[in-house]
C-alpha positions as CSV (number, residue, x, y, z in Angstrom):
1,M,17.7,-67.6,-56.7
2,P,18.5,-71.2,-57.6
3,V,18.0,-73.9,-55.0
4,G,20.8,-74.2,-52.5
5,T,22.5,-71.0,-53.5
6,P,23.7,-68.7,-50.7
7,S,22.7,-65.1,-51.0
8,R,25.5,-63.1,-52.6
9,R,25.9,-59.4,-52.3
10,S,27.7,-58.4,-55.5
11,P,27.3,-58.1,-59.3
12,E,29.2,-61.3,-59.7
13,P,27.2,-64.4,-60.8
14,S,26.9,-66.8,-57.9
15,P,27.9,-70.5,-58.1
16,S,24.7,-72.4,-58.8
17,P,23.3,-75.4,-60.7
18,R,22.1,-74.4,-64.1
19,R,20.4,-75.9,-67.1
20,A,22.5,-77.8,-69.6
21,G,24.7,-75.6,-71.6
22,A,23.7,-72.3,-70.0
23,R,26.1,-70.0,-68.2
24,L,23.8,-67.4,-66.7
25,R,24.8,-63.8,-66.4
26,R,23.6,-62.0,-63.3
27,E,24.9,-58.5,-63.2
28,A,22.7,-56.9,-60.6
29,L,22.0,-58.4,-57.2
30,P,20.4,-56.7,-54.2
31,L,22.4,-53.7,-52.9
32,L,23.8,-54.1,-49.5
33,A,23.8,-50.8,-47.6
34,A,26.7,-51.5,-45.3
35,A,30.3,-50.2,-45.8
36,T,33.2,-52.4,-44.6
37,L,36.9,-53.3,-43.4
38,L,40.0,-55.1,-44.7
39,G,40.8,-58.7,-45.4
40,V,44.4,-59.3,-44.7
41,L,44.7,-60.1,-40.9
42,P,45.0,-63.7,-39.8
43,L,41.8,-65.1,-38.3
44,A,41.7,-66.1,-34.6
45,G,39.9,-69.4,-33.9
46,T,39.7,-70.6,-37.5
47,A,41.6,-73.3,-39.4
48,S,44.4,-72.2,-41.6
49,A,44.0,-72.7,-45.4
50,G,46.2,-75.8,-45.6
51,P,49.8,-76.3,-44.6
52,R,52.2,-73.4,-44.7
53,P,55.9,-73.6,-45.5
54,A,58.2,-74.1,-42.6
55,Q,58.8,-70.8,-40.8
56,R,62.4,-69.9,-40.0
57,P,63.5,-68.3,-36.7
58,D,64.1,-65.0,-38.6
59,G,60.5,-64.9,-39.8
60,T,61.2,-66.0,-43.4
61,Y,59.7,-69.0,-45.1
62,G,61.4,-71.8,-46.9
63,T,59.4,-73.5,-49.8
64,A,60.2,-76.2,-52.3
65,S,60.2,-73.6,-55.1
66,A,62.4,-71.3,-53.0
67,A,64.9,-74.0,-52.5
68,R,65.1,-74.7,-56.2
69,Q,65.5,-71.0,-56.9
70,G,68.0,-70.4,-54.1
71,A,65.7,-67.8,-52.5
72,V,64.1,-67.3,-49.2
73,V,60.7,-65.6,-49.0
74,R,59.6,-62.9,-46.5
75,E,56.0,-61.9,-45.9
76,S,54.8,-58.6,-44.6
77,R,51.5,-56.6,-44.6
78,Y,50.3,-53.0,-44.6
79,D,47.0,-51.5,-43.7
80,L,46.3,-47.8,-44.3
81,G,42.6,-48.0,-43.2
82,D,39.5,-50.0,-43.9
83,Q,37.9,-47.1,-45.8
84,A,41.0,-45.3,-47.1
85,F,40.1,-45.7,-50.8
86,A,37.2,-43.8,-52.4
87,P,36.6,-44.0,-56.1
88,P,36.4,-40.5,-57.7
89,P,32.9,-39.0,-57.5
90,E,32.6,-38.7,-61.3
91,L,32.7,-42.5,-61.5
92,G,29.3,-42.7,-59.7
93,Y,30.4,-45.6,-57.5
94,E,28.9,-45.6,-54.0
95,G,31.3,-47.1,-51.4
96,R,34.8,-47.1,-50.1
97,S,37.4,-49.8,-49.6
98,E,40.5,-50.7,-47.5
99,V,44.0,-49.9,-48.7
100,A,45.7,-53.0,-47.4
101,A,47.8,-55.8,-48.8
102,T,50.0,-58.8,-48.1
103,V,53.5,-58.5,-49.6
104,Y,55.8,-61.4,-50.6
105,R,59.4,-60.7,-51.6
106,P,62.8,-62.3,-51.6
107,A,64.4,-61.8,-48.2
108,D,67.5,-60.6,-50.0
109,L,66.4,-58.1,-52.7
110,G,69.9,-58.3,-54.2
111,R,71.2,-55.7,-56.7
112,R,68.8,-56.3,-59.6
113,A,65.5,-54.3,-59.8
114,L,62.7,-56.9,-59.4
115,P,59.4,-56.9,-61.3
116,L,56.3,-56.1,-59.3
117,V,53.1,-58.3,-59.5
118,V,49.8,-56.9,-58.1
119,M,47.1,-59.5,-57.3
120,Q,43.4,-58.8,-56.7
121,H,40.8,-61.2,-55.3
122,G,37.2,-61.5,-56.4
123,S,33.9,-61.1,-54.7
124,W,33.3,-63.1,-51.6
125,E,31.9,-62.7,-48.1
126,T,33.8,-60.2,-46.0
127,C,33.2,-61.2,-42.4
128,A,33.9,-64.5,-40.7
129,D,30.6,-64.6,-38.7
130,A,30.2,-68.3,-38.1
131,D,26.7,-67.9,-36.5
132,A,25.4,-65.9,-39.5
133,A,26.8,-68.5,-41.9
134,A,25.1,-71.3,-39.9
135,E,21.8,-69.3,-39.8
136,R,22.0,-68.7,-43.6
137,E,22.6,-72.4,-44.3
138,R,19.6,-73.5,-42.1
139,A,17.4,-70.9,-43.8
140,V,18.5,-72.1,-47.3
141,Q,17.6,-75.6,-46.4
142,A,14.2,-74.5,-45.0
143,R,13.5,-72.4,-48.0
144,D,14.3,-75.3,-50.3
145,R,11.9,-77.6,-48.4
146,A,9.2,-74.9,-48.6
147,E,9.7,-74.5,-52.3
148,A,9.3,-78.2,-52.8
149,A,6.1,-78.1,-50.7
150,G,4.8,-75.1,-52.6
151,D,4.6,-72.9,-49.5
152,E,5.3,-69.5,-50.9
153,A,4.8,-67.6,-47.6
154,E,7.5,-69.8,-46.0
155,V,9.8,-69.3,-48.9
156,E,9.4,-65.5,-48.5
157,R,10.0,-65.7,-44.8
158,Q,13.2,-67.8,-45.2
159,N,14.5,-65.5,-47.9
160,A,14.3,-62.7,-45.4
161,V,16.3,-64.7,-42.9
162,I,18.9,-65.4,-45.7
163,E,19.2,-61.7,-46.5
164,R,19.5,-60.8,-42.8
165,A,22.3,-63.3,-42.3
166,A,24.0,-62.2,-45.6
167,G,24.0,-58.7,-44.3
168,K,26.3,-59.7,-41.5
169,L,28.5,-61.8,-43.7
170,W,28.9,-59.1,-46.3
171,A,29.3,-56.1,-43.9
172,W,32.2,-53.7,-43.9
173,P,33.7,-52.9,-41.5
174,C,32.9,-56.2,-39.7
175,A,31.0,-56.1,-36.5
176,T,33.1,-55.7,-33.3
177,G,34.6,-59.1,-32.4
178,T,34.0,-60.5,-35.9
179,P,37.3,-61.0,-37.9
180,P,37.4,-60.2,-41.6
181,I,37.8,-63.0,-44.1
182,P,41.3,-62.4,-45.5
183,S,40.6,-63.3,-49.1
184,S,43.8,-61.4,-50.2
185,T,45.9,-64.1,-48.4
186,G,44.2,-66.9,-50.4
187,Y,46.9,-66.7,-53.1
188,D,49.8,-67.0,-50.7
189,Y,51.0,-70.1,-52.7
190,L,51.3,-67.9,-55.8
191,G,52.9,-65.0,-53.9
192,R,55.6,-67.2,-52.4
193,A,56.3,-69.0,-55.6
194,L,56.8,-65.8,-57.5
195,A,58.8,-64.2,-54.7
196,A,61.1,-67.2,-54.7
197,R,61.7,-66.6,-58.4
198,G,62.6,-62.9,-58.0
199,F,59.4,-61.0,-57.9
200,V,57.8,-58.6,-55.4
201,V,54.2,-59.5,-55.0
202,V,51.4,-57.3,-53.6
203,S,48.1,-59.1,-52.9
204,V,45.5,-56.3,-52.2
205,G,42.4,-56.5,-50.1
206,V,39.1,-55.6,-51.8
207,N,36.6,-56.4,-49.0
208,G,35.2,-52.9,-48.9
209,L,34.3,-53.0,-52.6
210,N,32.9,-56.5,-52.2
211,S,30.5,-55.2,-49.5
212,T,29.2,-52.3,-51.6
213,E,29.4,-53.3,-55.3
214,G,26.0,-55.1,-55.3
215,G,23.8,-53.6,-58.0
216,Q,26.7,-51.4,-59.3
217,A,28.0,-53.6,-62.1
218,P,28.5,-50.7,-64.5
219,T,31.1,-49.1,-62.2
220,A,32.3,-52.0,-60.0
221,Y,35.0,-53.2,-62.3
222,R,36.3,-49.7,-63.0
223,A,36.4,-49.1,-59.2
224,R,38.5,-52.3,-58.9
225,A,40.9,-51.1,-61.7
226,L,41.2,-47.7,-59.9
227,L,42.1,-49.5,-56.7
228,V,44.9,-51.3,-58.5
229,E,46.2,-47.9,-59.8
230,H,46.0,-46.5,-56.3
231,H,48.3,-49.2,-54.9
232,L,50.7,-48.7,-57.9
233,K,50.9,-45.0,-57.1
234,L,51.8,-45.9,-53.5
235,W,54.5,-48.3,-54.6
236,Q,55.9,-45.9,-57.2
237,R,56.5,-43.3,-54.5
238,L,58.0,-45.9,-52.1
239,A,60.3,-47.4,-54.7
240,T,61.6,-44.1,-56.1
241,R,61.6,-41.7,-53.2
242,G,61.3,-44.0,-50.1
243,D,58.5,-42.0,-48.7
244,G,54.7,-41.6,-48.9
245,P,52.0,-43.5,-47.0
246,L,53.8,-46.9,-47.3
247,A,57.0,-45.6,-45.7
248,H,57.3,-47.5,-42.4
249,A,53.9,-49.0,-42.9
250,L,55.0,-52.6,-43.6
251,T,54.8,-55.1,-40.7
252,D,56.5,-58.5,-40.7
253,T,53.7,-61.1,-40.5
254,A,55.9,-63.5,-38.5
255,T,57.2,-61.1,-35.8
256,G,54.6,-58.3,-35.8
257,R,57.5,-55.9,-35.9
258,P,58.0,-53.2,-38.5
259,D,59.7,-54.4,-41.7
260,P,62.6,-52.0,-42.4
261,V,63.1,-53.1,-46.0
262,D,64.2,-50.3,-48.3
263,F,62.7,-50.8,-51.8
264,R,64.4,-47.8,-53.4
265,G,66.2,-49.0,-56.6
266,H,64.9,-52.5,-56.1
267,L,61.6,-52.5,-58.2
268,D,61.4,-52.6,-62.0
269,L,58.2,-50.6,-62.4
270,K,58.4,-50.8,-66.2
271,H,57.6,-54.5,-65.9
272,V,54.5,-54.7,-63.7
273,G,52.3,-57.7,-63.9
274,L,48.6,-58.0,-62.8
275,L,46.8,-61.1,-61.6
276,G,43.1,-61.2,-60.8
277,H,40.6,-63.9,-59.8
278,S,36.9,-63.8,-60.6
279,M,35.7,-60.2,-60.3
280,G,39.3,-59.4,-59.5
281,G,40.1,-60.8,-63.0
282,G,37.4,-58.7,-64.5
283,G,38.9,-55.7,-62.8
284,V,42.4,-56.6,-64.1
285,M,41.1,-56.9,-67.7
286,Q,39.3,-53.6,-67.3
287,E,42.6,-52.0,-66.2
288,V,44.4,-53.3,-69.3
289,S,41.6,-52.8,-71.8
290,D,42.3,-50.6,-74.8
291,D,39.4,-48.3,-73.8
292,N,40.6,-47.7,-70.2
293,P,41.9,-44.2,-69.6
294,R,44.7,-45.4,-67.3
295,A,46.3,-42.9,-64.9
296,L,49.5,-44.6,-64.0
297,P,52.3,-42.8,-62.2
298,D,55.4,-41.8,-64.1
299,G,57.7,-44.7,-64.8
300,V,55.1,-47.4,-64.3
301,R,54.1,-49.7,-67.1
302,I,51.7,-52.7,-67.0
303,A,53.5,-55.3,-69.1
304,A,51.3,-58.5,-68.6
305,A,48.1,-59.8,-67.1
306,F,47.0,-63.2,-65.9
307,T,43.4,-63.9,-64.9
308,L,41.8,-66.8,-63.1
309,A,38.2,-67.3,-64.1
310,P,37.6,-63.6,-64.8
311,T,34.0,-62.6,-64.8
312,A,32.4,-61.7,-68.1
313,T,30.6,-58.4,-67.6
314,W,33.0,-56.4,-69.8
315,D,34.7,-59.2,-71.8
316,F,33.7,-57.5,-75.1
317,E,36.2,-54.7,-74.6
318,A,39.3,-54.9,-76.6
319,V,42.5,-56.0,-74.9
320,T,45.3,-55.8,-77.5
321,G,48.1,-54.0,-75.8
322,V,49.6,-56.5,-73.3
323,P,50.2,-60.2,-73.2
324,F,47.4,-61.9,-71.2
325,A,46.2,-65.3,-70.1
326,V,42.9,-66.6,-69.0
327,M,42.5,-69.8,-67.0
328,W,39.2,-71.5,-66.2
329,G,37.9,-74.9,-65.0
330,T,35.2,-76.9,-66.8
331,C,33.3,-77.3,-63.6
332,D,33.5,-73.6,-62.7
333,A,29.9,-72.6,-62.0
334,V,30.6,-68.8,-62.3
335,N,30.5,-67.0,-65.6
336,T,34.1,-66.9,-67.0
337,G,34.5,-64.2,-69.7
338,S,35.4,-64.8,-73.3
339,Y,38.4,-62.4,-73.3
340,F,40.6,-64.8,-75.3
341,E,37.9,-65.5,-77.9
342,H,37.1,-61.8,-78.4
343,N,40.7,-60.7,-78.8
344,R,42.6,-63.6,-80.4
345,A,42.4,-62.2,-83.9
346,T,43.4,-58.6,-83.0
347,T,45.8,-58.7,-80.1
348,R,49.2,-57.5,-80.9
349,F,50.8,-59.6,-78.1
350,P,50.7,-63.3,-77.2
351,A,47.5,-64.5,-75.5
352,F,46.7,-67.8,-73.9
353,K,43.6,-69.7,-72.6
354,Y,44.1,-72.6,-70.2
355,T,41.2,-75.0,-69.6
356,L,41.4,-77.2,-66.5
357,T,39.2,-80.3,-67.0
358,G,37.3,-80.7,-63.7
359,G,38.7,-77.5,-62.2
360,N,36.3,-75.2,-60.3
361,H,36.1,-71.6,-59.3
362,D,36.9,-71.5,-55.6
363,F,40.0,-73.7,-55.4
364,Y,42.2,-70.9,-56.7
365,N,41.8,-69.0,-53.4
366,R,42.8,-71.1,-50.3
367,Q,40.5,-69.0,-48.1
368,W,37.5,-69.9,-50.2
369,S,38.2,-73.6,-50.5
370,P,36.5,-76.0,-48.1
371,D,39.8,-77.4,-46.9
372,S,40.6,-74.0,-45.3
373,G,37.9,-74.4,-42.6
374,Q,37.2,-70.7,-43.2
375,V,33.7,-69.4,-42.6
376,A,31.6,-69.5,-45.9
377,S,34.2,-71.6,-47.7
378,R,32.7,-74.0,-50.2
379,D,33.1,-76.0,-53.4
380,D,31.3,-74.3,-56.2
381,A,31.3,-77.3,-58.6
382,V,27.9,-78.8,-59.4
383,P,28.0,-82.4,-58.3
384,G,28.0,-85.1,-61.0
385,S,26.0,-88.3,-61.0
386,A,28.8,-90.3,-59.6
387,P,31.1,-89.7,-56.5
388,G,34.2,-87.7,-57.3
389,T,32.7,-86.1,-60.4
390,C,31.3,-82.7,-61.2
391,L,29.0,-81.5,-64.0
392,S,30.8,-79.6,-66.7
393,Q,29.8,-76.0,-67.3
394,Y,30.7,-75.3,-70.9
395,E,29.8,-71.9,-72.3
396,D,28.6,-73.4,-75.6
397,R,24.8,-74.0,-75.2
398,D,25.0,-76.8,-77.8
399,R,27.7,-78.7,-76.0
400,P,26.2,-81.3,-73.7
401,Q,27.1,-81.1,-70.0
402,V,28.8,-84.3,-68.8
403,D,30.2,-85.8,-65.6
404,Q,34.0,-85.1,-65.3
405,A,36.5,-86.2,-62.7
406,R,37.0,-83.5,-60.1
407,M,40.4,-81.8,-60.0
408,T,41.7,-81.7,-56.5
409,A,42.4,-78.3,-54.9
410,A,46.1,-79.2,-54.5
411,Y,46.5,-80.2,-58.2
412,Q,44.6,-77.2,-59.4
413,R,47.0,-74.9,-57.4
414,L,50.0,-76.8,-58.8
415,V,48.8,-76.3,-62.4
416,T,48.0,-72.6,-61.6
417,T,51.4,-72.0,-59.9
418,N,53.3,-73.5,-62.8
419,R,51.6,-71.4,-65.5
420,V,51.4,-68.1,-63.5
421,S,55.1,-68.4,-62.6
422,A,56.2,-69.2,-66.2
423,F,54.0,-66.5,-67.7
424,F,55.4,-63.7,-65.6
425,Q,58.9,-65.0,-66.0
426,V,58.5,-64.9,-69.8
427,F,56.8,-61.5,-70.0
428,L,58.4,-59.6,-67.1
429,R,61.8,-61.1,-67.0
430,G,62.4,-62.2,-70.6
431,R,62.7,-65.9,-69.9
432,D,61.8,-66.9,-73.5
433,D,63.1,-70.4,-72.7
434,L,59.9,-71.0,-70.8
435,T,57.6,-70.1,-73.7
436,P,57.3,-73.8,-74.9
437,R,55.8,-74.6,-71.5
438,L,53.2,-71.8,-71.8
439,T,52.2,-73.0,-75.3
440,G,52.0,-76.6,-74.3
441,D,54.9,-77.8,-76.5
442,R,56.8,-78.9,-73.4
443,P,55.2,-80.3,-70.2
444,F,55.6,-78.9,-66.7
445,P,57.7,-81.2,-64.5
446,G,55.7,-83.0,-61.8
447,E,52.2,-82.5,-63.2
448,G,51.7,-85.9,-64.8
449,R,48.0,-86.6,-65.7
450,P,48.2,-85.6,-69.4
451,G,44.9,-84.2,-70.8
452,R,43.8,-82.5,-67.6
453,V,45.0,-79.1,-68.9
454,S,44.6,-77.8,-72.4
455,V,45.9,-74.6,-73.9
456,D,44.8,-72.4,-76.8
457,H,47.2,-69.6,-77.7
458,V,48.0,-67.0,-80.4
459,P,51.3,-65.2,-81.0
460,G,49.7,-61.8,-81.6
461,T,49.9,-59.7,-84.7
462,G,53.4,-58.5,-83.9
463,S,54.8,-55.9,-81.5
464,E,57.9,-55.6,-79.3
465,R,57.4,-56.8,-75.8
């Protein structure tokens, strides 16, 4: 394990310094034997992930984007159990996950059926055990000192401490009295922006899979795709019949009271979008890959996919049947997949790749970012030689790594919000007038800083949307 790297219990590569030009692939890490709980409840005693929009007396939120769109956003949650999802036995995946999510929607659903966007977070610690996090940090530092001194026995001893602490941080369900880390709420800025523009957004929890997927790379991404399908089946039943497990299961996050919203006739399930980050991005691309034997419910069609730094484990699989986008940052120390490069010549639909100069892996999720104050939050960028810089992590081994100005978390989320919102408006709502912004032919208002974001795109070989 590289110097200074926290133990990570998943098949996802961990953020770590690396030799020039190399983006290491680590697909099998130690298997954690615990099973675990959901990540959508607010944390007691921890700092919030940055400022939230002003809450109204009726429990709705007003945002700048909502004001521009003339919409007010309401937030609710559902939790059907921390071990309610089990991948089918024939998959060979060992472990269960929660069926829980945060839902963002216009307070007034109106008369038009609204597209549905399902978001899935990546692999991260599951339990906000501050003592275990501090113990792990002390052990990492002690191990690094022992490595420098050549004390192999002490290195081994400290590694055992790191693994013990990691077992608490990656447990599921979390120990009594230890709140879960709500990674699914880390994209609330995207959920609210999309809801203000007329989408219903469901950000699902994946803590149970995060806890158990270590060493299971061959099946972990398929399990993630199946969890997406499971939620889609629940929503298809709720939106068409008004019953099923989600009936009366939504709770308003502001009041704690049941959310009585009736979604029947209000969801356009033939225009479903998926968004995934990190391993969640890998799971989304697995779901939309040509080789995936999808089992979607009647009337449900996945029409577009946007991924934030999707991991590379299965990036060689063809994705030619839906519009998709990949976004990554040059200082992202996790292995982003080459989905765009592998499919640009064969995809039938438009595809995009956005490169954020100085962007990193963790800022996409507000719970993972250091400004959240959350347990285990961190900046994954490798520090550059000068203050305010990070070392670039280009995939090309022949391309020299250089210092680059860090992109701030706020600016990275602004860039992300603009492109995610425009992408789904184009491909789920037919807003072709926004296509020039996606292609880079027209700038997004309010971004400034030209040159920080570059785009490569292809129109596809031709097919109706």
